[in-house]
N, C-alpha and C positions, 0 to 999 in steps of 0.2 A: 504494500500500500504506500501511497505517497503521503508524506507528512511535511508539515511546515513548522519548524521550530520557533519558539517564542522569541529567541534572540536573533534569528536569521531568517531571511526569506528564501534561502537556498533550498531547492527541492532535494529531498533525500528519499531513497528507496532501498528495500532490502537487497543485499548483494547476492547475486545468483552466479553459479558457475558459468564462466565464459565459454562459448561454443568451441573455442580452440584452446582451452586451458587458460590458466591465469584467472584474473577476476574481471567481472563485468557487472552491469546492473540492469535491472529491468527498466530503469528510467531513462536510458538513452545515451550511455557512454560508448556505444558501438562505434567502431571504426572499420574501414574497408578491409584492413588486414586481418580482422577477426571474423570475417563473414563466413558462415558455416557451410555454405552450399558448394564450396570448392572441392574438387577432387584432391586426393592426397598428393598427386603429382604437381598440381597447380600450386598447392600450398607450399610444397618443398621448394619449388623454384622461385617462390615469392610472387604474391598476387599484386598485380598492377605496379610494374617496375618504375613507371614514370608518373610524375605529377600531372593530373588532368586539370586544365583551367576551364572553369565554367562561367557562364553568364546566366543571369536570371531575368526574365521578362515578366514583370508583374510582382510587386512587393506587397501582396496581400497576405492572407492567413497562411497559405501553403508556401508562397514565396519566402516569407520570413522564417518559417519553420524549417524549410529545406536549407536555408542559410544557416540556421542554428546547427542543424545536423552536419552540414558540410564543413563548418569551421572546426568541428571536433575531429575531423579526419585528417590524417597526415598525408593522404593520397589525393586530396582535392583542394584546389585553390580557387576561391571566388575572385574572378578578375573584373567582372562588370555587373552592374544591376541597372535595369531600365524600368522606369515607371513614369508615365506622362503626368500623373496626378499627384505625385509626392516629391517635394523638393528635398534637397540634401539634409537640411536641419530637421525636417519632419521625419526623414528616414531614420536618423539617429534616435529620435524619440520613440518612434514606433517599434524599432528593433530592440531598444533597451528595455521597454516595459511591455508586459503581456499580462492581461487580466486573468487569463486562463492558466498559463504555464509558468507564470512568475517572471521576475526580471531576469535579463540575460546575465549569466554568471561569467562575465568577462569584461573586456573594455570595448567601447564603441565611441567614436567621435568623428566630427567633420574636420578635415585639415587640408588646406590648399585645394579646395574644390573636390576633394575625394572623401569617400567613406572609408574609415579605418576601423576594422574589427579585429581585435586581438593582434594588432600589428600588421594585418593584411591590408594593403592599400587597394581599394576597389574603385574603379571608374564608374561614375554615375551619369546617366543620361535620361532624357525625358521625351523620347520619340514616340509618337502615336503609331506610326507606320513601322512595322518590324523590319521592313526592307531597308529602312534608313538607319538602323542601329549599327554602329561601327564596331561590330564584334571583332573583326580582324585586327583593328588597331589596338584593341585591348588584349589580344592574344588568346581569345576565347576559342576553345575546342568544341564544347557542348553547350547548348542553350536549354535551360529549363523554361518551358513555355507554361507559365502559371497564371495567365490572365483570365483563362476560361473563354477567351474570345477567338483564339486561333487554333481550333481543334481538329481541322482536317489537314491532310497532307498538303493540299494546295496553299492553304493559308499559313501553315506552320513553316512551309518551305521558304517563305520570305526571309527567314533568318539566315538561310544559306547564302542569300545574296550579299549579306553583310559580312560574310566570312566564316560563319559557324560551320563546323563539319557535320554535326548531328544535332537533332532536336528531340527532346523528351517532353511530351505533352502530359501535364498532370491532370488529366481528365479522360473520360472515355472518348474515343474517336470513331467517326462513322466509317473511315477507310484506312486509317493508319494501323499497322500491326500492333496488337495489344499484348502486353506481357504482365504476368503476375509472378513475382519472385517466388520460387519454390514450387511453381506449378508448370509453367511453360517457358521460363526464361531461356532455357537451353535451345529453343527454336530460333533465337535471334540469329540473323545473318548479317554479315558486313555490308551487304548491298542495301540495307535498310537505313536510310538517312533520317527518317522521321518515324518515331515510335511513340506509343502511348503506354503510360503506366497504369491504365485503367482507372477505376474509381476506388475510393477508400472502402466502399462496401463490397465491391468485387474482390478486392484484396483480402477482405475478411472471409467472404463466402467461399471463394475458389479453393483455398487449401483444405478446408473442411470437406467440401464436395469431393475433391480428389481422393482424400483418404477413405471416405465412406464408399464412393463408387468403386475404387480399386479393390476394396475388400468385400463389399456386399452387393454391388450393382444397383444403382438407383433407377427405378422404373419411371418415377415422376416425382415432382416436388414443388412446393410453394414456399417462397421466402418472404418474410416480413422483416424489415429493418426498423427498429425503434431508434430514430436518428436525432442527434443533437441539432440545435439550430445552426444555421449557416448565414453567411453575410448576405445572401440573396433574399432572405426573408425580411418582413416588415416588423419593426419594433411595436408599432400600433397599427390598427387597421388602415389600409391604403389600397390604391388601385393595383391590380395585377394584370399583366399582359397575357397571362396564360389562364389557368383555372382561377375562378373568382376567389375560391377559398384560400388559394396560395397567398392572397393579399391580407389575410387576417393576422392579427397581432401574434407574433411568435411567442411572446411571454405569457399570453393569456389562454393559449389553446393547444390542444393536441390536434394536429392537422394531417389528415390523410393526404398522401402525395404519391405521384408515380415515381418509379425508378427503373432504370434499365440494367441494374446490377445483376439480377438473376439471369436474364437473357444474355448478358455480356459474358457470363461464365462459359457459354457455348463457344465463344471465340477463343478461349484459352484451353477449354476442354471440349473438343469437337463432338465427342460422343454424348454430350449433354444437350445437343441441339434439339429443341422441341420438347424437352423434358422438364424445364424449369421456367418459372416466371415469378414475379413478385411485386410487392408494393412497399410503401414506406409510411410510417407515422412520424411526423416531425413533432418533437416534444420540447418543452421549455427547460432544457439543460444546456450549458454552454459547450460541453465537450463530452466525449465518450458515447458510443452508440452500441447497439446489440443486435445481432442477427438471430432470427428465429427461423430455422429450416425444418419444415415438416415434409417428410418424404416417405415414399413407399419403396421397400427394398425387395429385390428379387431373391436374395439368399436370406434365410432365416438368421436372426441375430438377437440375442438378449441384449439388454442395455449394458450389461457388464461386458459383453463381447465388444460392443461399440467403444466403450470407455477404454478397453485394453488397446485397441488398434490406434485410437487417437492419441493415447498417452505414449505409445511406442513411437509414433511418428513425431510427436512433440519433443521427445527425448532423443530422437535419432535424426533421420534425414531432413526433417523440417524444423529442427531446433532453431529458435530465434525468429522463426516465421509463424509457426503455429504453437500456441501455448496450451497448457492444461491446468485447470484448477479444480479442486474439490474441497476448498476451505469450508469448514463447518465446525459447529460446536455441538457437543452431545449433551442432552439434558437427561438427568436421572429420573425425573418425574414423567410418567407416561401421559399425564394430563397436558403437559406443555409440548409434547413431542409431535413432530411431523416427519414423514418420510423416514420411518424406522428410528425414531427418537433423535433425529438430527435436524438442526435448523441452520440453513445456509446464512452466511453473513456478508459475503462479498456483494457490493453494489457498484453502480457505475463509476462513482468517484474513486474507487479503489484502483481504477485502471488509467487514471491520469498519467501521462508521460510514459505509458507502457509502449515500448518500441516494437512489439510484435504485431503482426498483421491481424491475428485472430487468436483469442484465448477461449478455448472450449471450457464451458462451465458444466462439469460432470454432474453436479448436484441439481442443476436447474432443468435439465432435460427430462422427458418422460417418454414412455412407450405404451402404445395401446396393445400391441402384440409384437411378435417377432418380425413382422414385416412392415410395421407402421410406427414411425417415431418422430418426436419433436426434439431438435437439437439446438442448443443455445451457445452462442459464441460472442464474446465482447471484443471491442476494438476502440482504441483512441483514434477517432477518424481524422484527426489533425496530425498528431505526433507520429503515430505508427506509420501512417501513409507517407509522411515526409522522409522517414528513414528508408522506406522502400525505393523512393526516387533516387536517393543517394546510392543505395545498393545496386540499382539497375544501371546507373551511370558507371559505377565501378566495374560491374560485370561486362558492360559493353566495351569499356576502355581496355579491359584485359584481352579482348578478342581482336583488337586492332592489329 
């Protein structure tokens, strides 16, 4: 769980074993060299021999959190940031303070027209047209496209005109190859200059679907994400260009909404095509969401069988991507007991700053029978997703 000490605002989390030995934390001290999906041969020869210089277009929620994740890595250097709506001094302020994840635990300042984070000198620009951003002059290799506005290959390719070699879109894309780390990242090819890191919900759902489908074969399923508010919602009732109820106040309502996350899983797990769909409920919490996957299985499985395979994946090939929790407290009195005298105590705020894509809650799921189950998995829709953007860039760079 995340705690905030009385004398310090620094986030602290329980220390967990690092995927490659040594120490790490659930709260985001990951670096590329510790990424657990590498083969032994890759790890022995040294992952990502050269420093990768990146640029970020769009300094919003994801842009800033990708920046936080990137500055912790010894393998990535942020060379440039572009945002037409934020000037340099405001960038310093917005990066330093974060109402959800706490203040930045490092140094940030404006100096000689540059943004300086932990000593890294970053070129700042305010171009609206991505084709006009001078990535080449800043030495940028990869661009993180995090505006939410340029999500197709054609639109995102404008960054290539400015000198970028590759573009990673931090949103689902209608036509760009879509990758979820731990699920289909190995299908990346060097010929792909524009790729998508999918959505935060797809990054939560896909690893769980992969494990369940690989072991028990999913016949069909429905997904619901109970999702934290996002910047696109209204703080109070206002007009909406899409569904009218999307314009209702985010802090006063639970709002049903559409999501393409479930159908997008078919893009990263092709055998799921036509088998999954889903919806969302937007709820008034600032961060951390939860996926409810209800599915029918071809192979019979007790809930304990499911727990065992998910736990094995979380401790093995998907360590650091898929998590597993069954935190609970046992009551001695049968009057207070639920679910075999246990009461679960993990809630959404316990997953703030959790850098895993998906954390399976073994105690929250239920089964109707051995072929029909409801599975629950938590995710920090901001922080965990931003870590995967960094991981994907590291993986791509290693393949150059």
